[in-house]
N, C-alpha and C positions, 0 to 999 in steps of 0.2 A: 836346265836343258842339256848341260854337259853330262849329267848323270843318266838322263834318258838316252842319249846317244851311246854312251858307254854300255848301258844295259842291252840295247838293241844289237850292238856289235857282238857282245858276248853270246847272245842267243843264236845269232846266225852262225857263229863259230861252232857252237855246240851241234847244230844241225849238220853242218858239213862234216864234222868229225864223226858223227854217227853213220853217215852214208859211206864214208871212206872205210870204216871198220867192218863192212859187210863181207861174207865169203864169196870168192870168185866162182864163175859158172863152169861146170865140168865140161870136158871136150866133147863127150858124146852129146851132151845137151846143146852144146854150142853148134855141133854139126847139124843137129836136128833143126835147130833154129835157122842155121844157114841154108839147109836144103829145103826148107819150107814144108817139112813134114807136119809141122804143127803150125799151120797158118793162122789158126785162131789165136794161139798164144802170142804169135808175132804181132797181131793187130791189137789185142786187148791188153797185154801186160808188157809194154815196151820198157826197157830199163831207163827210167827217168829219176832225177833228183827232186824230191818234193820239199818245197819251202813254204811253211804256214806262217805268213807274215802277220795275219790277224791275231793268231794265238800269241805270237811273240809280242805284238803290241799290247795285247790284253794283259799278259804277264808283267810286261814292263810297266804298264799303267797301274796294275795292282801294287807292284813293288813301290812305284812312285807314290801312290796314295798312302801306302803303309808308312813309308818314310815321311811323307808330309804330315800324316796324323801324329807320328811320333814327335816331329818337330813342333807341331801345334800344342801337343800335350806338354812337351818340355817348356815351350814358350809360355803356356798358360801357368804352369807351375812357377816358373821364374817370375811371371807377372804378378801372381798372387803374393809371392814372398816379397817382391819389391813393393807391392801395394801395401802389404801389412807394415813393412818397414817405414814407408812414407806416411801411412796413417799414424803409426806409433810416434814418429818424429813430429808430425803435425799436432797430435794430441799433447805431446810434451811441450811443444812451443806454445800451444793455446793455454795450457795450464800455467806455464810460467808467465805468459802475458797477462792472464787473468789474475794470478797472484800479485804481480807487480801493479796492475791497475787497481786491484782492491786495496793493496797496501798504500798506494798514493791517495786513493779515495779516503781511506781511514785517516791518514795523516791530515788531509784537507778538512775532513769532518771534525777531527779533534781540534784543529786550529780554529775552525769556525765556531765550535762550541766555546773555546777559550775566549775568542773575541766577543761572543754573545754574553758570556759570563762577566767579562770586564765591563761591557756596556751596561748590563743590568745592574752591576754593582755601582757604576757611575751614576745611573739613573736613580738608584736608591739613595745614594749620598746626596744627589741633587734634590731628591724629594724631601729628605730630612732637612737639608739646608733651606729649601723653599718653605717647609713647614715652620722652621724657626723664623725665617723672614716674614712669613705670613702672620705669626704671632706678634712680631714687632710692628708690622704694618697695622694690625688690629689695635694694638696699644696706641700707636700714634694717631690712628683714625679716631679712636675714642677720645683722645686728648683734643684733637681738632674739633670734634663735635661738641665737647664740653666748652671749648673756647668760643666756638661759634654761638652756642647758646648764651654764653656770658656776653658776647658782643651784641647779640640780639636784645638782651635786656638793657645793656648800656646805651644802645641806640635810642631807646625810648626816653633817655634823658636829654636828647638833643634840644637845643634852644630854638628860637625863632629863625636863626640863621642856619639851622641844620648842622651844627658842629658840637662836638663834645671835647672836654679837656682830657689831658693825660691822667690827671688825678681821678677823674671819674672812671676812666678805663681801668686803672689799677686799684679801684676801690676794694675789690674782693680779695686782693693778695694779702697773705698773712703778715708779711714783713715789708709792706710797701713803704715808700718814703712818705713822711708826714707832710701834709700840705699846710704851710703856715699862713696862707692867704684866706682861709675860710674859718668861719665859726661853726663848729659842729653842734648839731642838735639831735638828741636821741630820744625815742619814745618807746616805752615798754609795750604799747598797744598800737594797733593800726589807726592812724589819724590821717587827715587830708592836709594838703599844702595850705589851704585856706585857713584851717584851724591853727596850724603852726604860725602862719603870718599874723593872725589875730592875737596870738599869745606873745610873740616876740617883738612885734613892731613897736609898742610903747617903750620897751627897754632900749632898742637900738636907736630910735629917734631921740630918746632921752640922753644917749651918749654923744649926741651931736652929729648924727649922720642922717640926713634927709632920706626919705623913702626912695627918691630917684637915684641915689648913689649906691644902692645895693639891691639884691634880689635873693629870693629863697629858692633853692633847688631841692627837689625831692627825689628819693629813690623809689623804685617800683615796689619794694617790700613795705612801704608805708610806715617805716620806723626810723629811718635814717634821713636826716635833712641837713642842709648847710646854708649859711648866710654867705653869699659871694659878693664881695665889694667890687665895684666897677672901676676902680683905679688901677694904677700899675702895681706890680708885685710888691715893691717896697712899701708903698702907701697902704696897700691892702693888709700887709703883715702888721704894720703899725696900728691900723684900725682894729685888727683882731686883738692885739695886746691891750688896747684901751678898753675894749668891751670886756675882756676877761678880767681886767683889774677892777672893773665896775661891778662884777658879780658879787663881791664881798663889800659890805659897808664898813664904816669906820669902827664899828664895834665888833667886827669879825663875823657877822652873820651873813650867811649866803642867801642870795635872792632865789626865790622859787618861782617856777613857771608851770602853768597847767594848760592843757589843750583838751578841747572837747572831742570825744570819740563819736562814732556813728551809733552807739548803743544808747537807747533811751531809758531813763528811770521811770518809776511808777508815777511820779508827779509830772511827767512830761518833759523834764529837762534832760539834757544829754550828760552821760557819764564823762568824767574828766580823768586825766592821767597826768602824773608828774613828769616833766621833761628834764633831761640832763643837757646842760649847756656848757660848753667849754671849747678848748682848742681841739684841733683834729688829732685823732689817735688812730693808729692802725690796730689790727686784731692782736698783734703780738703785745703791744703796750697794754691793751685792755686785759689780755689774758694774764700778764704779769701782775697787774693790779688785783685781779681776782685771786691769784695765787698768794700774794702777800697777805691778804685778809684771811684766807684759809690757813696759811702757815702760822700766823699769830695765834689763831684759835687752836691749832693742833699743838703748838709749843706750850701753851698754857695748860692743855689737858694732859700732856705727857711729862712736863716738868713743872709740877705744881709749886707755886710760890716764887718762881724765878721771874724777874723782871729785867734781866740784863740783856735780852735779845732785842735788837733794833734793826730796822731795814733802812739802809741808805747807801748811796753810791752803787746801786745795782745789786747788792747782796745783803744777806743777813749777817749781823756782827754781834759778838759778845762785847759789851761795853763794861770796862772795869771802873772802879771808883777811885782810882789813883789820879787825883787832880794835878799832881806835879808833872805828870807825863803829858806829852803833846797829844793832839787828837788822833794822829796816826798810830802812836804807840798805845793809846787807850782803847783802840778798837781791834777786833780780831775776827775777820770774816770766816764763817764756817759753812755757808751754803749760798748758792746763787742759782737763779732760775734761767733756764735755756729752753723755753718751749718752742716747738716747731709746728704746733697746731693748737686748736682750741681744746683738744682732748688731753686730759691729764694722764701722765705716765711717769714711771720711775726715772726714765731717761730725761725728764724735764727738770730735774734737780741734780746739781753737781755738788760734791761735798769736799771739804778740807778735812781729811782724816786726822791730821795732826792736831788741829784745833778741836775737833770733836772728842778726841781722846783726852786732851789737856783739860777741857772744861766739862767733861763727863756728859756729853750729849748723846743720847740713845737715838741714833739716826734711823735705825730700823723701825722702832716704835713710832718715832716722829713721822716717818714717811708713810707708814700704814694709816695713821690717824689723819694725815694730810689728804691722802687719797680718799679716805672715807668721807671727809667733810667736803671735798671738791667734786664728789660724784653726784649724779642725779639721785634725789631721794627715792625715786621709783626703782633704781638699780639696787638699793640696799634691802629691798623686800625679797624674801624667798617666795616667789610665785609658784603656784601649783594648780592643777586642774581640780 
């Protein structure tokens, strides 16, 4: 508004200055005007000062518009530059923010991957451990199933009262404790309890034990039986010793017992089999007895002519002929049997290497021959298609 007023004042000043600078009227012309000679001039062209306010305002408005446009252009230019600067600054801030965000995200993703890797490794280790535990569980489960099958078989031995003895439970153990209260009866073939009772009753009654003081117990395999006396443990053990002593007569002959099997002969009679009667033995004792017989046979085959090997006190000994020495000095153990199962193996025999070298015993050849004699005859055949 101040610029508009200033422009208007300047315009008016210029008009007044132009009127003031005009030439003065000559005297003759002045008199004519005064005398009225030229009345028409006096009426039509009086001496006036003409002020064109509209033109002034138009010029001032144009100037103002020009100035305003310049200001707008200048402001627009400044605004564009400021906008560019602001946009550049904003873009830089956004890029920095984006980079920082992506960097933090990458760090978090890396940390998450590391956590997942550790968890996967832990799960793999747990899977391996669980697999090992599963194998152990399978082994224990198989042992439990075998034990349950064994218990199911032993439960069939229950008497009328529905109970079984500890000896019957441990019957299948290789190195079980020996039961001194029973008389063991073994059969090579399947026979019934009634057949065993018919064969053994005359002998037991003849030893002075009525039939109501003992009973026969049978195993499910039909080959292992026992005579169980119905007295206390001490009396039963004494009764067993008395029966065992009666198995050999005064002349040293052993009594023989035969039981009928279920197989019929052509003449209509039943086939019989010879029974083994004696004290109770576990599988380890019977295995050692079998090993002793096979060892004698192998020693005679590998050391021809030598009769100085004897088995007593749980081992094989070389017996010398020096009668002046005591029994302990006259014997020299060189081998003993330590079986862990019914299967024969090299680990079942332990050797005294000093005695073997001193008495020239070829333990390798002896062991090979022993394993040959103690093996199943069918295993000695080279089978082929």
